[in-house]
C-alpha positions in Angstrom: -13.4 -13.2 5.0 -9.8 -12.5 3.4 -9.9 -9.6 0.4 -6.9 -11.0 -2.4 -5.1 -8.6 -3.1 -5.4 -6.8 -6.7 -2.7 -4.2 -7.0 -3.4 -0.9 -10.2 -0.5 -0.3 -12.4 1.2 2.7 -11.3 0.4 0.9 -7.3 2.2 -1.9 -8.4 5.9 0.3 -10.3 5.0 2.0 -6.6 6.0 -0.8 -5.3 8.0 -1.9 -6.9 10.3 0.7 -7.4 10.6 1.2 -3.3 11.8 -2.0 -2.9 13.9 -1.6 -5.5 15.7 2.0 -4.1 15.6 0.1 -0.3 17.6 -2.3 -1.6 20.0 -0.6 -3.2 20.6 1.2 -0.4 21.4 -2.2 1.5 20.8 -6.0 0.7 18.2 -7.2 2.3 16.8 -3.8 3.1 14.4 -4.7 0.0 13.2 -7.3 1.4 13.0 -6.5 4.1 10.3 -3.7 3.0 8.1 -6.1 1.1 7.7 -7.8 4.6 6.5 -4.8 6.4 4.4 -3.8 2.7 2.4 -7.4 2.6 2.2 -7.2 6.4 0.0 -4.4 6.3 -1.4 -5.6 2.8 -2.6 -8.4 5.0 -3.8 -6.7 7.2 -6.4 -4.7 4.7 -7.2 -7.9 3.4 -8.7 -9.9 6.7 -10.0 -6.4 8.3 -10.3 -3.9 6.0 -12.7 -1.3 7.5 -10.8 -1.4 11.0 -8.7 1.4 8.6 -9.9 4.5 8.3 -11.6 6.1 5.4 -9.3 9.2 3.6 -12.1 9.9 1.1 -14.9 9.1 0.3 -14.8 4.9 0.0 -10.9 4.9 0.6 -8.8 4.0 2.9 -5.2 3.6 4.3 -3.5 1.2 5.8 0.2 2.3 7.5 3.3 1.1 6.8 5.9 0.4 10.0 9.3 0.6 9.9 8.8 2.8 6.6 7.3 6.2 5.9 5.0 4.3 3.7 0.7 3.6 3.2 -1.0 1.4 1.6 -4.5 3.4 0.2 -6.8 0.8 -1.5 -10.5 0.5 -2.5 -13.0 -2.8 -0.8 -14.3 -3.9 -3.6 -16.0 -7.3 -3.2 -13.5 -10.2 -2.6 -11.2 -7.9 -3.3 -8.9 -5.4 -1.5 -7.9 -3.3 -5.3 -4.6 -1.3 -3.4 -4.2 2.6 -5.7 -1.7 3.8 -3.9 2.2 2.3 -1.9 2.2 6.3 -1.3 5.7 7.7 0.8 4.6 9.9 3.2 6.8 13.1 1.8 5.4 12.9 -1.8 2.3 15.4 -2.5 -0.9 13.5 -1.0 -2.7 14.8 -5.2 -1.0 12.2 -6.4 -3.0 9.2 -5.5 -6.1 10.9 -5.2 -6.0 11.8 -8.8 -6.4 7.9 -8.7 -9.6 7.5 -7.1 
């Protein structure tokens, strides 16, 4: 069963801000970023069990081409996205959302 993604507000904000930042760097780069996020998100929705647990029941899928990871929980028929997280940020930020 494929899960449906559900973004927490903070994760949606991170995602939107990052896409905007990449688009401001170069036209089309934001679109490429969104495509890679969506690809990683689809993998997590299709087979969440294949991704490592990072903390308790929080799992992580890494994004290709960009220094981001998506932290999520599988809950019923939903994939709850806790964070779209840049690798250079302090990991305590996403951990506080659990």
